N, C-alpha and C positions, 0 to 999 in steps of 0.2 A: 504494500500500500504506500502511495506517495501523497505528499501534501503539495497543493498547487495554489499559486496566486495568479489571478487573471485580471488584467485591466480591460476596460471596455466590455465588462462581463454582463451588462444588462440586456444585450441583444446580439444578433448576428453571430460571427465566429466565436466571440467570447462565451455567449450563453450556450452555444452548441458544444464547444469543447468542454465546458463545465459539465454538461449532461453526459457526455461520453466518458469523461474521467470518473464521474460519480458512479456510472453504470459498471465500471470495471473495479470499483472499490476504493478509489482515491478520495481524498478530502479536498475541499476547495474553499478559497476565500475570493469573492468577487469584488472588484473595484470599479466604480463608475461615477459619473455625475448625475445620471438618471436614477434618482433614488427609488422612485416607484417601480421602474423596470428592474432595477437591481435587486430590490427586496422581493419582488415577485419571483424572479428566477431562483434566488436563494431559498425562499420558502418552499418552492417546488422541489428543490433538491436536498433540503436539509443542510444547506451550506451557510456560510457567513457572508455578510455584505458590509462593506465600508465605503463611505463617500470619499472620492478622491479625484481631484483635477490633476491629471498627469503632467500638465504643463507647469505645475507648482512644485518646485523642488522640495520644499518643506513638507508638503502634503504627502508626496511620494515616500519620503523618508519615514514619516510618522506612521503611515498606513502599512508600510512594509513591516515595520517593527511590531505594529499591532497584530498583523496577520501571523507573523512568526510566533508571537506569544499565544495567540488563540489556538494554533494547531501544534504548538510545541516544536516548530521547525518547518522549513519549506524546502522542497526538492525540485519543484518545477515552477518556472515563471513564464507566463504567456503574456508578453508585452504587446497588446493587441489594439489598444485604443487608437482610433484614427478617424479623420474626416477628410472630405474633399476641400479644395481650396476656395472655390467659389469666385475666383477672379483670375485674370490673366496678368501679363506684365507690361502691357501697352497702355492705351487709354482706359482700359477696364481694370487697371491695377487698384487694389484697395489695401492699404497698409494694415488695417485692423484684421481683415480676413487673412492676409498673408501671414501676419505674426501669429494669429490663432492656429492656423494650419501647421506652421513650422513648430510652434510650441507643443502641440499635441503629437504630431506625427514623428518629429525628430527629437525634440527635447524630452518628450515623454519616454522614448526608448533609452536615451542616454541616462536620464535620471533613474529609470527603472533598473538598468544594468548596474549603475553605481550603487543603488540600494540593495540589489540582489547579491552581489559578489560576496560581501562578508557573511551574509546569511547562508549561502551555499558552502562557503568554506567551513562554517561551523557544522555542516552536515557531511563534510568530506567530499563534496562535489554535487553535481546535479545538472540540470538542463534549462537553458533559456531559449525560448523561441520568440522572435520579434516578427510581427506582421509587417511585411513590406508590401509588395505588389508586383505583378508583371510590369507595372510602370517603373519599377526599380531596375528592370533589365532591358527596357526598350524605350523608345521615344514616346512621349505622351503629349501630342500637340494640343489636345483639347483642355489640358490642365498642366501646363509646364511646371508650375511651382510644386504641384503634387508629385510630378515625376522627379523633381529635384530632391524633395525630402525623402522619397522612397529610394532613390539611388543612394542617398546618404546612409540610409539604414542598412542597405546591402553592403556598402563599403565598410561601415562600422563593424558589422558582423564578420566580414571576411578578415578584418584585422584582429578582432577579439578572439576568434576561434583558436588559432595557434598560440596566442598569448596566454590563454588560460587553460589550455588542454593539460599541461603538466599538473594542474591543481584538480583535475577531474571535473572541470566545469566545461560543458559543451554550450556553444552559442551558435544558433542557426537562424536563418530568415525564412519566413513563409511567404511565397510570391505567387498568389493566385491570379488567374485571369478574372473576367467579370463573374461575380458570384452573387447569390441571392441575399444581399444585405442592404441596409438603408443607404449605403454610400452610392449605389447606382440608381437611386430613386429618380433623379432628374433625367437620366439617359436610358432608363430601362425600356421605354416604348420604342426608342430609336434602335436600340440593340435588337429587340425582338422583331421589329419590322425589317431589319437588315439581315435577319437570319443568324445572328450571333448567338450561339448557345450559352446559357447561363449555368454556372456551377451550382448544384444544390448545396445547401449549407451543411448537410450531414456528410457529404463527400469531402468538403473542406475540413470539417472537424476531424475526420479520419486521417487526413494528410498531416494535420498539426500533430496528432498523436504519433504518427510515423516519425516526424521530425524530433519530437520529444525522446522517443525510444531509440533513435538511431545512434550508432557509434560515431557518425559523422560530426564534424564541427567546422565552423567557419564557412558553411555552405548555404546556398540559396535553394530551397525546395520549391520548384516550379510546379504549379498545378494548372492544367488547362482542361476545359470541359471535354469529357469523353476519354481522358487519358489518366494513367496512374501518375501520382506525384513522382517527380524525378529530381535528382540533384542536377542543377543547371551547370553545364560545362562552360567555363569562361575561357576565351582564347588567351593564350599567354602573350606577353609582350617581349620583344627582343631586348636583350641586355646590351649594355654599352660595350664598345670596342676600345682597346688601347690604341695608342698612336700608331703602332705597327699593324693594326688591323686584327689583333688577336682578341678573343673574348676576355672580358675583364672578370676578375674573381666575383663570386656571387654576393660578397659582402665586404665592406671596408673594415678596418680594425675595430670600429665601434659596434659592429654587428648590424649596421643599417644596410638593408638590401639595396643593391645597385641595379637590379633587374630581376624580372620574373622568368619563368620558363619560356624558352623559345617557342614561337608559334608553330603549330603543326604545318606540314607542307600544304600548299594550296591545292 
């Protein structure tokens, strides 16, 4: 049995992952700003609910500590809270909407990881899954700021995975395509009329559990409609060359990498 903390737990992926965890015998604490929704899901599952705005550093720290105390420790963190941006970067730019989206989608993950790490060390390890998006792996012209913060989440996870693996802490990203959550409300009819399939929320939930339980770390788990969740393969970048055209060492004396794996043949 594992103990889990889930942000954005009042609906969508968060609520569904909570249901699936509880069904397999795990215990859950839900965090959200939607108190009515969060309490309803918690009541349904016999779980705990705490109000938390994930863009508020102090609230994240305090509720993580409360959740650890309530369950006697935490093994799994699903950093899932997220919203669409609601503005572009041209004449439609809105600073408040932009800051709100970056605060929830990116700061919320950074703050969540910061709070989770000492908790997981006390358990001897564990698993963090952050909800990114397919938008973190490809261009998102209809919401470029959303694409930017989701790319940032993927980049963060890829850096954290190898950094904390020696401590038994796995960090992965969940990158779904269009799924049956509130975030697609404004574009759902367009997607349906265009024939774009929408991922059922229970399928997304199973993919998150797969990421939780995987031995992988620092990876992006991509989920597309009609496909099994898969670890996304990033193309390597060429490393630098010395003045005489030879490949440089993979790291300088400080341990800072100078290049990644060479790209595969075209």
